[in-house]
Each structure stands twice: as structure tokens, then as C-alpha cells.
C-alpha positions in Angstrom: 32.0 -3.2 6.8 32.9 -0.8 3.8 30.3 -1.5 1.2 29.8 0.5 -2.3 26.4 0.4 -3.8 26.2 0.9 -7.7 22.7 2.5 -8.4 20.8 4.7 -6.4 17.0 4.1 -7.1 14.9 3.0 -4.5 16.4 -0.6 -4.0 20.4 0.8 -3.8 18.9 3.3 -1.4 17.1 1.1 0.9 20.0 -1.3 1.1 22.4 1.5 2.1 19.9 2.9 4.7 19.9 -0.4 6.0 23.7 -1.2 6.0 23.9 2.6 7.8 21.8 1.5 10.3 23.6 -1.5 11.2 27.0 0.8 11.2 28.5 -0.1 8.2 30.7 2.2 5.9 28.8 3.3 2.4 29.2 5.0 -0.6 26.7 5.2 -3.5 27.5 5.6 -7.2 25.0 6.9 -9.6 25.2 9.9 -11.9 21.0 10.3 -11.3 19.8 9.1 -8.4 16.1 8.1 -8.5 15.6 8.6 -11.9 15.1 4.9 -13.1 11.9 2.8 -12.6 11.8 4.5 -8.9 10.5 7.6 -10.9 7.7 5.8 -12.7 6.5 3.5 -10.3 3.0 3.7 -9.0 4.3 2.3 -5.8 1.6 -0.6 -5.0 2.4 -2.5 -2.0 0.2 -5.2 -3.4 1.5 -8.8 -2.9 -2.0 -10.0 -3.3 -2.8 -8.0 -6.1 0.3 -9.1 -7.7 -0.2 -12.8 -6.9 -0.4 -15.2 -9.8 -0.4 -18.8 -10.7 3.5 -20.3 -10.4 4.8 -17.3 -8.5 4.1 -18.6 -5.1 7.6 -17.7 -3.9 7.4 -14.0 -5.0 3.9 -14.0 -3.2 5.7 -14.9 0.0 8.5 -12.7 -0.4 6.1 -9.8 -1.3 4.0 -10.3 2.0 7.1 -10.8 4.0 8.5 -7.4 2.5 4.8 -5.8 3.5 5.0 -6.4 7.1 8.0 -4.4 7.0 6.8 -1.3 5.2 4.9 0.3 8.1 8.2 0.8 10.3 10.3 2.0 6.9 7.7 4.4 6.2 7.4 5.8 9.7 11.1 6.0 10.0 11.4 8.1 6.7 8.4 10.2 7.5 6.6 8.9 4.5 2.8 8.2 4.5 1.2 5.3 3.4 -2.2 4.9 1.6 -3.8 2.2 3.9 -7.5 2.0 2.4 -6.9 -1.3 0.9 -7.1 -2.5 -3.0 -10.3 -3.4 -5.1 -9.9 -6.3 -7.5 -12.4 -5.7 -10.5 -13.6 -7.3 -13.5 -15.7 -5.3 -16.5 -17.2 -8.7 -18.0 -17.9 -12.3 -17.0 -14.5 -13.1 -18.5 -12.6 -10.7 -16.6 -14.5 -11.8 -13.2 -13.2 -15.3 -14.1 -9.6 -13.9 -13.9 -10.1 -12.5 -10.5 -11.3 -15.8 -9.4 -8.0 -17.3 -10.6 -6.1 -14.7 -8.7 -8.5 -15.3 -5.8 -7.7 -19.1 -6.0 -3.9 -18.3 -5.5 -4.7 -16.1 -2.6 -6.6 -19.3 -1.0 -3.6 -21.1 -1.3 -1.3 -18.5 0.3 -3.8 -18.1 3.0 -4.2 -14.4 2.3 -7.4 -12.6 3.6 -9.9 -11.1 0.9 -13.4 -10.4 0.4 -15.4 -11.3 -2.3 -18.0 -8.6 -3.9 -20.6 -8.3 -6.2 -21.1 -5.3 -8.2 -23.4 -3.6 -5.5 -20.7 -4.2 -2.9 -17.9 -2.7 -5.4 -19.9 0.5 -5.9 -20.3 0.9 -2.3 -16.7 0.4 -1.5 -15.9 3.1 -4.7 -18.9 4.9 -5.9 -16.9 6.2 -8.9 -16.7 2.8 -10.6 -18.5 2.2 -13.9 -19.5 -0.9 -15.5 -18.2 -3.7 -13.2 -19.5 -7.0 -12.7 -17.4 -8.3 -9.7 -14.4 -8.5 -7.8 -12.8 -8.8 -4.5 -11.4 -6.2 -1.6 -7.6 -7.0 -0.3 -7.7 -5.1 3.0 -4.0 -5.4 3.2 -2.7 -4.6 -0.1 -1.5 -0.6 0.4 0.2 1.8 -1.8 2.8 4.7 -0.9 4.5 7.6 -3.4 7.9 6.1 -4.3 9.1 9.6 -5.2 8.4 10.6 -1.7 10.3 7.5 -0.6 13.2 8.2 -2.5 13.4 12.0 -1.5 13.4 11.1 1.9 16.2 8.3 1.5 18.2 10.9 -0.6 17.6 13.5 2.1 19.6 11.2 4.5 22.0 9.8 1.9 22.9 12.3 -0.4 26.2 13.4 1.1 27.1 9.8 0.2 26.3 9.6 -3.3 28.7 10.3 -5.8 28.0 11.1 -9.3 30.2 8.9 -11.0 29.0 6.3 -13.8 27.5 3.1 -12.6 30.4 1.0 -14.4 27.7 -0.6 -17.1 30.5 -2.0 -19.1 31.6 -4.2 -16.0 31.9 -4.2 -12.0 34.9 -1.9 -11.1 35.5 -2.9 -7.4 36.6 0.0 -5.1 39.9 -0.8 -3.9 38.9 0.3 -0.1 35.8 -1.3 -0.3 35.4 -4.8 1.3 31.8 -5.2 -0.7 30.4 -3.8 -3.9 26.3 -4.3 -4.1 25.2 -3.9 -7.6 21.6 -2.4 -8.0 21.6 -0.8 -11.4 18.3 -1.5 -12.3 17.6 -2.6 -15.7 20.8 -2.8 -17.0 23.5 -4.9 -15.1 27.0 -4.7 -15.5 29.2 -7.5 -17.3 29.3 -10.3 -16.8 25.7 -10.4 -15.1 23.8 -8.4 -17.9 22.2 -11.3 -19.6 20.3 -12.0 -15.9 18.1 -9.0 -16.5 15.6 -8.6 -19.4 14.4 -4.8 -19.8 10.5 -5.0 -19.7 9.3 -1.3 -21.0 6.1 0.1 -18.7 4.2 3.6 -19.7 2.8 5.3 -17.0 0.3 8.2 -16.9 -0.4 10.9 -14.2 -3.3 12.5 -14.0 -5.1 15.2 -11.5 -8.7 14.9 -10.9 -11.8 16.5 -8.8 -13.3 12.9 -8.6 -12.4 11.3 -5.1 -10.6 8.0 -5.5 -10.5 6.2 -2.3 -8.7 3.3 -3.0 -6.3 1.7 -5.5 -8.4 0.2 -8.1 -6.8 -3.2 -10.0 -9.1 -4.1 -12.8 -9.1 -6.5 -15.8 -10.6 -4.8 -18.6 -11.9 -7.1 -21.5 -8.6 -9.1 -20.8 -6.5 -5.7 -20.4 -5.2 -5.4 -16.9 -4.8 -1.6 -15.5 -4.3 -0.2 -12.1 -5.6 2.9 -10.9 -3.4 4.4 -7.8 -4.4 7.3 -5.8 -2.0 9.6 -3.8 -2.7 10.3 -0.3 -4.3 13.4 0.7 -3.8 14.6 -3.2 -5.6 14.9 -6.3 -2.8 13.0 -8.2 -3.7 9.7 -9.7 -1.4 7.1 -11.2 -2.6 4.9 -14.2 -0.5 2.1 -15.5 1.2 0.3 -16.8 2.0 -1.3 -20.3 4.3 -4.0 -20.2 6.4 -4.7 -23.4 9.8 -5.7 -24.1 11.1 -3.6 -26.5 14.1 -1.5 -27.1 14.7 2.4 -28.1 14.7 5.6 -26.4 12.5 5.9 -23.1 9.6 7.5 -24.7 5.8 6.5 -24.3 3.9 5.0 -27.2 0.6 6.5 -28.6 -0.8 3.1 -28.3 0.3 2.3 -24.9 -1.0 5.3 -23.6 -4.5 5.0 -25.1 -4.9 1.8 -24.0 -4.1 2.8 -20.4 -6.5 5.6 -20.6 -9.3 3.7 -22.4 -9.1 0.8 -19.8 -8.8 3.5 -16.7 -11.9 5.5 -18.1 -13.9 2.3 -18.3 -13.5 1.5 -14.9 -13.7 4.9 -13.3 -15.9 7.1 -15.9 -15.3 10.1 -13.8 -11.5 10.2 -15.2 -12.8 11.4 -18.5 -12.7 15.1 -16.4 -8.8 14.5 -15.2 -6.2 16.3 -16.4 -3.3 14.5 -17.9 0.1 16.0 -16.0 2.7 13.5 -16.9 3.3 10.8 -19.1 6.7 8.4 -18.1 8.3 5.5 -19.7 10.9 3.4 -17.9 12.2 -0.4 -17.9 11.4 -2.7 -15.1 14.1 -5.0 -14.4 12.7 -8.7 -15.4 14.3 -12.2 -14.9 14.1 -15.5 -16.2 11.8 -16.6 -13.4 10.5 -13.3 -12.3 12.0 -13.5 -9.0 14.8 -10.9 -7.6 18.3 -11.2 -7.4 19.8 -10.9 -4.1 23.1 -12.2 -2.7 26.6 -13.2 -3.6 27.9 -13.9 -7.3 31.0 -16.0 -8.1 32.9 -13.2 -7.9 34.2 -12.6 -4.6 32.9 -9.2 -2.9 30.4 -8.5 -5.6 26.6 -8.7 -4.3 23.6 -8.4 -6.5 20.5 -6.5 -5.4 18.5 -6.2 -8.7 15.8 -8.0 -10.7 12.8 -6.7 -8.7 10.6 -6.4 -11.8 7.3 -5.3 -11.2 7.6 -4.9 -7.2 10.9 -3.1 -6.6 8.9 -0.5 -4.0 7.2 -3.6 -2.5 10.5 -5.3 -2.2 12.9 -2.5 -1.4 13.0 -2.9 2.4 13.3 -6.7 2.3 15.9 -6.5 -0.4 17.8 -4.2 2.1 17.7 -6.5 5.2 18.7 -9.6 2.7 21.6 -8.0 1.6 22.7 -6.4 5.0 22.2 -9.8 6.7 24.5 -11.7 3.8 26.9 -8.9 4.4 27.3 -9.5 8.2 26.6 -13.2 8.4 26.8 -14.7 4.8 23.4 -16.4 4.8 21.5 -16.3 1.5 17.9 -16.5 0.8 17.8 -19.3 -1.6 14.7 -18.3 -3.8 16.5 -15.3 -4.6 20.3 -16.3 -5.1 21.6 -15.1 -8.0 24.0 -18.2 -8.6 20.8 -20.2 -9.3 21.5 -18.9 -12.9 25.1 -19.0 -12.8 24.9 -22.9 -11.7 22.6 -23.7 -14.6 25.1 -21.9 -17.4 27.7 -23.8 -16.0 25.8 -27.2 -16.4 24.9 -26.3 -20.3 28.8 -24.5 -21.0 27.2 -21.1 -21.4 28.6 -18.3 -19.9 27.0 -15.5 -17.9 26.6 -13.0 -20.7 
């Protein structure tokens, strides 16, 4: 089939790669490939670390996509950081939050190790004042910029620099299907299905060796510290604010990130700040992605992955390709779940 994809972030590129592998003809439309949320993302492949009450379907999807990542990364020639993830709580209240996450993992059947302070320090000697936590052996990470670069190396001849039709979906007259993967801004009539959620991320270089991703609760604040495999770069993130305006980090957001990160890993005091980035994540009303057909014939959404765009990219690619070929839809992420709701109340998409 002939497929036009609007948007060349990690999701749109992954969809394109999967469709081409299956023998379809693909074009991508994006004025600035890989410059959106993919550029800022830390790249945690962390369905266990993201698990939370009421989001069991999202955990299930994340675990399914995690299983696709080893072969996906190997095909692209991109290394995965596979030393696992530490969950940590700085005080007793924070450890209670960790315990709440572990209760979700018990229900999902996800493996973990509960750790005391001394056991956390044995896994990550640079940790500071932590009271307890857990080890998530299957939660890994990858560098999203490296993934996007590898995909663009394969697909750049297929990318057209035109606008991504933000005012509306203008389907290519020679395409059988148009896939909308435009991140935090969907074109009409689907724009109301996504809410942009701003996130600030800090990148530093540090002489201190950090072996594993650390996801921590710090006096009620969440922070993650993600080391890049075989480099001295560390990604610290991320704020979460529903605000408009230019994509510029705020002093308060950056201060909160750095203050929380240095409490968890005091050696970061000596790190050099090399980049501060702000991007919008594509959130949905139920925090589940939008993957599948719309009420408009020939238009398919691949959007709304929120905090999990990197993790879910290979699964979204597979779901889109399966739908294009067979019409099958994963019910949990069917975009029409919202259109049915709006029809019942008389509201429009927008």
C-alpha cells in the first residue's frame, strides 16, 4: 500500500520503518524531523518504573513493547543500557510511594527486588540519603537521539520537508492511507484529543560513574537520572506542566530537577550542565495512546504516547502496520473511543 506519514519523530519514523519492512511504499512529511519530544526524551524503557494505579492497560502495553526493543535496537545498530533501574525513596513518605508502585507490579506479575538502604548503595555507591527502594531488572534505557539518527539514516530520502498539515489532514491523492504522527499538536479535527504537557530536561556531563537509571521520590517530588551507555552524559528529568508559551525551560523547573537529582546523587554537584531542553509531550484524557483508525476513511492516528513515546514506538509501529494490512485494532488504544463519547454527548471532535 501507499502510505503517507505526517510527522517524523521517533513514532512516525518507527511506523515508516515497519511498513517498509513489510513491503509498503512510504513517504514522510515533516519540516524538522526528530526535533520534537524525541529530541528531549531521556529514553527510559521503563514500564515497571512508570506503572501506577489505574493505568494497568498502559503497563501491559509498555511490557509488550519492551519485549520488541532488543531486536529493534539491534536492527538499527543502537546500544541499549541494560543494567536495570533503581527505584528509591529519600524519606519514609517517599518509600511509601515506592511501595505503592510495587503493589501495582505485584498485580501485573512484574519481577522486582525490594531493597534496604545498604542494598541500594551496594547497587549504586553514589547514592546519597535514601531510605529504601527496589531494583527493576527489566527496565532499561536507550538514547532516543541515536535511535532517530539511525532511522533517519535509513529513511531520510523519503522525508519531504513540507508542513505537517497542522490546520487539517490533507491526504495525499496518491496515498491509500495517511498516518498522523504529529506529536503534541494534532491537526483538525483531532486536535482536542491531545493536550500538550510541557517537560524540562537537563543534560550534564559528570566524572562520577552512574551505573544504572535511578528513579527517585524526593520529599514527594519525582526525578529520574539516566546515564548514557559508555559515555559521561547523564539526563535529568523531567518536569510536567500544562502551560503554553515558547518552548523555553523555566528557572523554577530546572532548579527543582537539579535540587532533587543532587539530593539523590550528591556527586552531580560536580557535573557540568551542557544542555537544558523543553518540549511538549502528547497527553490524552486517559493517558493511553491513540493508535488506529478515525471516522475519516484512510486516516490513521499514531499519537498520544505521552511519557512513553520511546518505549512504545516499536509497538505502535506494529499496531499501525497490522491495521493497515488487516484492519485489526487494539481496543485499548482505538482513537474512536473518544469519538464515540463525543457523539453520545453531541460534542464535536474539536
